[in-house]
Phi, psi and omega in degrees: 000310178301321182298317180297318182297315181300315180298324179293315181297318180297316178301320180293317184292317176300315181300321178291329178290314192261010183302315183303311184296317184298311181302317186286326174299328175292332179271348186285163182278118186257337178290163182270162181292144181278133177285119182302334177293346179269001181264109177299146182257147165075013173266334168293137185245117177269111191257336184199177176294159173305146177300157181248138175299139179270120185273152168270099185282127178252133182234157175276185181297342175271359183083010180283134174295124178241344181190146174240133187246144181220151165237120185235129177254140176265125184219163171258137181202180176259139175217144181272113177256314178283149176302144178265346177227161177264191185292344185256004181082008176279147182295139174279333184085358181282121181278190175286163181246139173285123183224169163248145177203203184241143183239130173191169178296132187225164178218162179292133186292340181253314183272338183081001181301133180288132187244003183072201181288128180233139169237138183196163162230132351303161179292171175300156179271143168279132173245099185257161184242129175308127178089352175252111181299145172249133179241119178243128172268106177270116186252126178270098179250036179278072178231160178275185184297340175267358180091006179279142176302132178285155167274162174305153175287334187233160182290124170287137175258100186284359173279355175276169167283111186220176187300315174055059183301328180271006179045051178278158174286144170302122189283168171281115186295353179290343178242105191237105174296152189284334181251007179111158173289124189313308184287352176262349183279331183208146005279165182268123170273146178223154174206104191278126180249131171271103188292116179095354183280140173274094199225141171304148181290347174285343177241013190269354179080045178301141183306330176270005178267032189279167176211148184252172182290338180258016169093013174281147184227148174281169186296339179252013180309139177210151169221139186287348173204157183302140182206186175294148185291349174256024186217167171217144174255118176247147183238129183247114189294323181067038183267354182278179180297155173296135183190181174258112176254176174207158182239145181202165176287153187220021186290146190302125168080353179232014185299325181297327180280320186282327177291319177298332175284339174137355195276082177199158177188171183266153177224108184258120181260122179241162177228136177293339181267004180287101182285325179299319184303333182288347177260004186251154174306146178217179183060233185292346183265003178244112190233116167287132186235112179262112182262123184223129176267146183214152166246151184227161170264166182293346176270007185088357177294146165292145181245130172219127189296138174254026175237116179288153178291334171225082191294340177291344181246305178234103191298333186236354187274138175236142184287346176212164164234124174232101180292169182247006169228167181234131181245136179236124184046039178088006183234128179285126178046064177281162168249145175230125176276132183233160178269167176280085178188188183269141174237149173253117180253114167270103187257131175247129163275096179268014185281160178291315189227341196277134169268149179235135163258105184275129178203161175264150188293337173268007179076006185301149175279161171216167184244126173272124177244348183206166183221209186301315191255012181135203181295150166293167173302318179213155180291148182228124172277128182225166170242350173197158175201155184256133176231139187248165179305124181101339184279150171237148174225144181247113188238146166256127180232125184254113174263011184306322186255015178270122184305143177302134179095347182286146183246127183233129181256131167284123187243165174243109182259030179307134188292343185278352185284138174283172179299319172298317178298329181297329180281349182244271184287356169277358175249135183248287181209160181249146168244126172258119182274131177267191182253014177264139180283141179244214185281136179275142174298143176256152171291130180261147178288150178294338178247106183272327193234103182300338183278002182244021182296154178080198182290160183235135001286155183247015172290158177299161177298146182288144173269350178208147178237129177249133172256122191230112184265131174265130183229161178243125175271120185092171184249127180301139013273359182270046172298131176269318181201162170246139189226144174259125177054032173069000186245149176282167188299319186287353176292152180312136186302137179248333179263101184223070182287162176269140184299140179088344182276163177243135178234155163258130175253118181264106180260115181261124178236102177264006182279174179280352186241148171279150182231117173289107180266125182245129175251128173287160173084316197234164170252139185235183181232142176282133176262305185192164167233153176203147179289147175234152179280086196297307188302316184286322178304311186292323180299311183293319179301314183291320178298322180284322186259339182093197187282149178270156348287155177278161174250015176207168179305148181284155171269133189270137173277167173286103186299325183302333181289343186245357181284143180238143178068201182252145174300146180255120180280156179304132172288172192298324177277008166254001171274085193194178172273137179229148168242352177223128189230137176282111175264095189294149178299136178075022185232157165251125180247123178256126176237149178253122187239121171255122182275066185199166174299165186300328180275001180080009175282187177277149166295151176276002175225173183262109179284354177273353180271152176087194192284349179097183185245185173220166166227147188197168166282134180271011164282116195295325180294330179281318178304321180287347179235067169079356182272050182210137178225155178296147170233105187250120180269128184245179176084199183243141180292348178279131181239144173280113178249166178301328181288318179301313180302320178300310181296320177300319176299317182295314179306313178302318178298315182293319176297310179302316181296317175295320180295315178300317181300314184291325174297322178294319181296320182299314182295321181293325180292323183296321179292000000 
């Protein structure tokens, strides 16, 4: 009896010690990884553009549209991502996948037919109108059927600087539960960011502006109007140029996990004054395409590694994620039947880390007309282009002269791919050409974007130049962190430009990887790129500055001593507005940034108000581990313009005239 009691007490004691581990092992992924060669290609069918959210249109007394309102919920659900049949029509046995996505009232993108509540990943697209604000109530509904907060789908790494809604202490990495630390897994914080949006910082989705399903809020939380404690109301002014934007979660330290879970979607901004759009395919011939690489388990679950490359420091964090399948608009390796005509494809690289070199299997040319911030300066015919995470490209693809029945594959010919990878992540989606005639191509003007007239870049000369070095803490594969300008995110802000000013940012990348650098709030222009003697530069830089991370701004070297060859000016399809730029390995990339709208006018909101903005690498694994810094806008939103000077001059003349007239009257009265 005593022995039984002793055994029972020991069991209870050990259970209490390892309860956290046991629970998390139950949450861990136990199936084996799915071999991508077992997944049939081109049997998933992509039939149309993503659905569109249905707006609640608000008008004034005259009937003029003044605002569009939406309620969008973030939820967990099942969705069929993998193909259900093989090329012979036989069932694959692949079930649905647990995903996170967005739920809202939706309509058909072509017919406008109301479809009621729809949930999906990627989420439905917003169709916004230039000059008409959009108001979105974002609801964190990541709860189970009983209303209890759900856990993250993947292991949160609490050794990073992260949202930390439960305010837990950073754990000892020597004890690593397989599926994540219980108190870090739930509740899930979110903060939705409109990528590329010219938006007040109070609606920008600041990493610290998160909220949870049970009403916990981050230190920068804001809502533009009172709402439920599991929600935030954001307002997007939509004053910028018509373009392709996208929305995704941006919560501190977990963006790689939430986007991997499905939290992303398109935001299309249109303008009634857009004369180019009248010459472009529309309706069924205009298709946004979100390209994302994914890996799966044999049960259909999404797979994301829960083993860190240096587990003694960060138990779950990896410096990159490279999936072994490619998903387009939520379908793995889809086929799309097209007519013999021209299509407009708005393409997003929505992957965590993967760059794509896009080209067609038959070598056909396509025309790029747009990028992140709107139309290019001029259309450019290409046979391939490189797109990095966060970037968008607006392409015209003409199938008019392709024989009916021909199949063309959009491929990824990135030079880093192995022979096996070329057969998997080297393939993106297939187009099957039918025998029905579609839209005929129209002649485009050679000048697409009036704000890019003249020489490029056409922004004013900079009043300040910043040299910003990208560095890696630790030696790959045991990378500890990726840093911008040698400082972690939590260090005091160093990028504090004045509103309305123009700066050159000299981004020095001596690392082995290209980094897509994204600035919130503004669109900028590329100035040039130039090769640098990376090894010598990094050796001298570390000698001068010491060990990473630093607790103060880095001391800069004389960059001219390390530059090699001649600078390369932007090619034609880089002559455009950008919010995300490829800072290539071993290169210096110079961008010109004006902290004002694209036309140089004043913002319709105060960008100096609120928690501020950020700039970061858009490889999400890097962003989540310190490769992000605050961007704080200072000064006054008011700018002195020629019109202002004219008005002031008129006022002065009137005042002086009135003063002189009054003096004259007084003298006359005395006489």
